[in-house]
N, C-alpha and C positions, 0 to 999 in steps of 0.2 A: 626352894624353887627347883634346884637341880634334881631333888628326889621326885618331885611332881613330874618333871619332864621325863625322867627315866621311866616312871610308872606309866605315863601316857604313851610313851614309845613302845613299851612292852605290850600294852593293851592293843595298840595299833598293829603291831607285828602279829600278835595272836589272832586278832580278828581277820587280818589279811591272809594268814596261813590257813585259817579255818575256811575262808571263802574259797581259796584256791583248792583246798582239799575237797570241798563240796563240788567244785567244778570238775575235778578229776574223777569223782564218783560217777559222773554222767557218761564217762567213756567206758565202753565195754567191748569185749571180744564178741564179734557177731557171726563170723563164719571162717572156717579153716579148711584148706585143701592141701593134703600132704603129698599126693602123687599126681603131678600135673603133666599130662601127655597131650591133652587137646583143649585145655582151658586157655586163659588169657596169656599173652606174651608180654615181656618187659620191653623197654625201649631198644634193646639190642636183639630182639627177636628170639629170646630164650624163654623156655617154659620152666618155671620154678614153683616150688611150694609157696603158698601165700597165706597171710593172715589178714582178715578184714576187721577194722575197728569201726564202731558206730558211736556217734554223739547223740545221746538220747534227749538232750535238752534242746532249747530253742536259741541258745547263745553259742558263739564261737569259742572254741577252746584249743589251745596250742599244746600238742602232745610231745613237743621236743624235750629231750632230757629224760623221758620216761623209759622204762626197761621192759623187755621180754626175756623170759627164761623158760627152759624145759627141764631144769635141774631141780628136783624136789628138795634137795638138801638146803636150799635157801629158806625153807619153812622153819628151820631151826632158829628160834628166837635168840639163842646165844651166839649166833654167828655174827661177826663184825661186819660193818658196812663195806670196807674194802674187799673183804673176802666174798661178800655177796656180789659186788660189782664184777668180780672176775668171772662169775658164773652167769652173767647176764649180758644181753645185747642192747645197747643204748640206741634210742632214736636220735639221730644227729639233728643239729639245728642248721639254719641257713636255707631252708626251703619253705616257701609260703604254703605249700600243700600240707604241711603239718598242722596248720590252723584249720581244724575241722569245724565247718559251719554247723548250725543247728539242724538236727535230723539228717546229717550227711554221713558219708562213709569214706574210708580211706584204706587202701590195700598196700601191704608191705610184703616184699619178696624175701623169702628165707633161703638158707643154703647159698648165699650170694656173697659178693664182695662189696663192702660199703663204699669202696672207691668208685663203683659204677654209678652211684647216685644216692641221694638222701633217703630214698625209700627202699634201699637194699640193705639187708641185715645179715650179719654173720651167724645168726641163730641156726643151729643145726636141728633139722626136723627129719626124723627117719621116715623112709617110704613104707607105706602100708603096714605100719606098726602102731600099737597103742602108745599114746604119749600124753603127758600133762603139760599144759602151757599156762604160765603165770604172767600177769601184767601188773607191774609195780610202778608206784609213783616215783618222782624224781629223787626222793631221798633213799631209794633202794630198800626201804623198810616197810612201807605201807602197801599191802596187797590190794590192788584195785579190783581185779577180776581174775578168774582162773577157770579152766575147763579141762576135763579129762576126755580125750578123744579116742574112740575105738579104732581098730584097724580098718582102714578104708581102702576100697578098690580103686583102681586108676580113675581119675577125674571125678570121683565122688567127693562130696564136701560134708562137713558136719556143721549144721547151721542152727542158730537159735530160733525157736518158735515164739517164745515169750520170755518173761523174766526168769522162769525156772526150768523150762523144758527145751531140749535140743532134739534134732532129728537128722538122720542121714538123707542127703539129697542125691539123686541120680545125676549123671553127667549133663543131661539135657535141661535140668532144673537148677543148675548152679547159677548163682546171681552175685558175682563179685562187683562191688561198688554201688549196689542198689539194695533195696529192701529184699529180705530173704523170700518171703512168701507173698506173691502178688497173684491174685485171682480176679480176672475181669468179671466173672459172674458172681462174685462174693457180695452178699448183701451187707448193708451198713450194720445191721444187728450182729451178723456173724463176725464182721471185722472188729466191732467193739468187744464181742465176747472173746475173740482171740487175743486182742491187744490188752484188754482189761478184764481178765477172767473173774476177779473178785469184786469188780464194780467200784473200786476206790476212786478211779478217775472221774467217772460219770457222777458219782456222789459229790465230789468236791466241786465239779463244774456246776451242778444244780444248786448247791449251797451258795456258791459264789454269785450266781445269777440272782438268787433270792435276796441275799444281803445287798447286792448292788441296787436292786429295785427298791428295797427298803430305805437305803441311803438317799436315793433320789426323791422318794416321797417325803422323807424327813426334811430335806432341804427345801422342797416346794412349800410344805406347810409352814416351815419356819419363816421363809421369806414372805409368804402370804400373811401370816400373823403380824410380822413386823410392819408391813404396809398398812394393815388395818389399824394397828395401834397408832401409827403416824396420822392416819386420816381422822381418827377420833380426837387426837390432840389438836389437829388443825381446826376441827369443828368447834372445839371448846374455845380456842383462841378467837375465832370469828364471832362466836356468840358473846364472848366477854368484851370484845372491842369492835363495835360496828365500824363499817368502812364508809360511813357517810362522808367524812372529810375527803376521803380519796375520790369518791364519786363527784363531789363538788369541785375538786381540783381538776378532774378530767373534763367536766363541763366547761369550767372557766377557760381551760387551756384550749378547748375546741373553739370557743367563741373568739378568743384572742387570735387564734390562727386564722379564723375566717375573716375577722376584721382587718388583720394585717395583710391578708391576701387581697382584699378589696382595695386597700390603700395603695398597695404596690401596683395593682392593675391600673388604678386611676393615674398613678404616676407614670406608668408606661404610655398610657393614652395621651397624657399631656406632655410627654417627652421630658418629664422631670422639671417641676416648678422650683422647689427649694428643698434642699436636703435637710436643712435645719427643721423644717416643718415635720418631715418624716421622723427625724430623730426625736423630736418632742412628742409626737404621737406615740411612738414605740415606747418611750420612757413612761408616759402616762399609762399605757397599757400594762407595762410591767409592774408599775406601782399598784394599779388596780388588781392585777393578778395576785400580788403579795398580800394585799389587804383582804381579798376574797378568800384566800386559802385559810387564813386564821379567823375570818369572820363567819363562823358557822352558827346560824340561828338555832335556838333550842326548839322552836315550833310552838312555844307556849305564849299566849296573848293574855296580858293582865289589864283589866279595865277598872279604873278608880273613879268613883262618883265625885262630882264637884257642884256646889251651890252656885247658881247664876240668877240674874234678874229675870231671865226669860221664863222662869218657872212660876212667876206670880201672875196668874191668869186674871185675878180680880182687877188689878191695876191696869192691865192691858185692856180689859173690857171697858173700864171707866174712861180710859183715855180716848178710845175710839168712839164712845157713845155721846160725848158732849159736842153739839154742833157749834159752829162759829157763825153768828149773824152779823152782817155788816150794818152799821148805823148810817143815818142820813148824812151825818157830819163826815163820815168816812167814805161816803159813796163816791165813786169816781166820776169825774166830769166828762160828759159825752158831748163832743162838739156837734153842732148842727150845721146842715148844709143850706146856704141861702137859696131861696126859690126865685126863679125868674119868670115874671108874668109877661 
């Protein structure tokens, strides 16, 4: 169990370190000005050389603990970490501005005193001389970005045009803290060509849209098919088990409700005759309801023949054809009325 925990911990640390490494790769040097005579001032009103970093991702990343250096000797892989750190200038922690937001920029002042602020570095940048600047991760070993800067005139800057090319910008076109090249009359096609010269970004975007639409279509047809299958199953169940008993139950319930309503209305009109009568009537109605629910006729009528005396026509005719003649002996006595002369 302990070995498994150690293994999982190692994998977690490796994945987290890889994630942070990928985040650091999104930070790059964007613009450098070595001889500042008319550019931006720091919070003390001083004009100093400055380096601008850019976060090329859309997530926030904190650059505290990372390093700048102008000493090429740190490129020696045999150099120890403590010796590297001696030749570097660290970005101090304790300032929220070191958290660079997505697609945002941050300017650091060089040839300065770190005691003046978290964005002030002791990094030595020569004026108007070629130099190399390296940007290292917090382990002082992994090189994140680097740039070789030519000799620049006063207030000129060396700015990144795209992922691979740089250009010298005149003093009136220097853009500290914002995107390097902003053209109000630039078309969208020209902007995409400048930002994505090889077309990888637009290709990935198009493929992502296509796959997203295909995923939506798949979900739609899958849900539609599931609904249709359920409908077919419901139809089979209805055809196999008719719902006549249910219809009969509904009809009986409606009749009982109507009869009960009439009884209650009569009771209200008579202002209540006898509660026991209503209880008896309701009980009989419920009994009838229970009997009718289970008494569902099949609708088949069976007729069975049966011999009766009414089918003998000859005897009936003989019986009615024999007259009865009264005799003189049996004749009734008719009284006479006496005459008066």
